[in-house]
C-alpha positions as CSV (number, residue, x, y, z in Angstrom):
1,M,-15.0,1.4,1.1
2,I,-13.8,2.6,4.5
3,S,-10.2,1.5,4.0
4,S,-10.1,3.2,0.6
5,F,-11.5,6.4,2.2
6,I,-8.8,6.3,4.9
7,S,-6.1,5.7,2.4
8,W,-7.4,8.7,0.4
9,L,-7.4,10.9,3.6
10,S,-3.8,9.9,4.2
11,G,-2.7,11.9,1.2
12,A,-0.7,9.1,-0.2
13,K,0.2,9.6,-3.9
14,I,-0.2,5.9,-4.6
15,R,-3.3,4.1,-3.2
16,I,-3.8,0.5,-4.1
17,A,-7.1,-1.2,-3.6
18,L,-7.4,-5.0,-3.6
19,G,-10.7,-6.2,-5.0
20,A,-12.3,-2.8,-4.6
21,N,-15.9,-2.3,-5.7
22,Q,-16.9,0.4,-8.2
23,S,-18.0,2.8,-5.4
24,S,-14.4,3.0,-4.0
25,N,-12.4,2.7,-7.3
26,W,-12.2,6.4,-7.6
27,L,-10.4,6.7,-4.2
28,A,-7.6,4.4,-5.4
29,T,-4.9,5.1,-7.9
30,K,-4.7,1.4,-8.8
31,T,-7.1,-1.5,-8.4
32,I,-6.0,-5.1,-8.3
33,S,-8.5,-7.9,-8.8
34,R,-9.0,-10.5,-6.1
35,N,-10.0,-13.0,-8.7
36,I,-6.5,-13.5,-10.1
37,G,-4.0,-15.9,-8.7
38,E,-3.6,-19.6,-7.9
39,E,-7.0,-20.4,-6.4
40,T,-5.7,-23.6,-4.8
41,Q,-3.4,-21.6,-2.5
42,L,-4.6,-19.9,0.6
43,G,-4.0,-16.1,0.3
44,S,-3.3,-16.3,-3.4
45,E,-4.8,-12.8,-4.0
46,Y,-2.2,-11.4,-1.6
47,R,0.6,-13.2,-3.4
48,Y,-0.7,-11.8,-6.6
49,L,-0.7,-8.3,-5.0
50,L,3.0,-8.8,-4.0
51,A,3.9,-9.8,-7.5
52,Q,2.2,-6.7,-8.9
53,L,4.2,-4.5,-6.5
54,G,7.4,-6.2,-7.7
55,M,8.0,-8.0,-4.4
56,P,8.8,-11.7,-3.9
57,D,5.9,-13.9,-2.8
58,S,8.0,-16.7,-1.3
59,P,8.7,-18.2,1.1
60,W,5.0,-18.3,2.0
61,Q,4.5,-19.9,5.4
62,M,1.2,-20.2,7.0
63,F,0.9,-20.4,10.8
64,V,-2.3,-21.2,12.6
65,A,-2.0,-20.7,16.4
66,P,-3.4,-23.5,18.5
67,P,-6.4,-22.6,20.6
68,R,-5.7,-21.5,24.1
69,R,-6.9,-23.8,26.9
70,I,-9.7,-22.4,28.8
71,E,-9.5,-23.1,32.5
72,R,-12.8,-23.4,34.2
73,R,-13.2,-22.2,37.7
74,A,-15.6,-24.1,40.0
């Protein structure tokens, strides 16, 4: 709801909401469901969003940063 309100405040002519609930639907000009896409792929709802916007969704590389080593001081 907050991000939809901020996008509305921006004055943008096109405001797209990804998986918005009914209370924030009226703030967006287009709502795209989160429940569509290949559910076996991480981030599939964002790939679907890209496709709806006419943008390519590949290559799709995922990067997980390794945890930092925490040095303990005695």
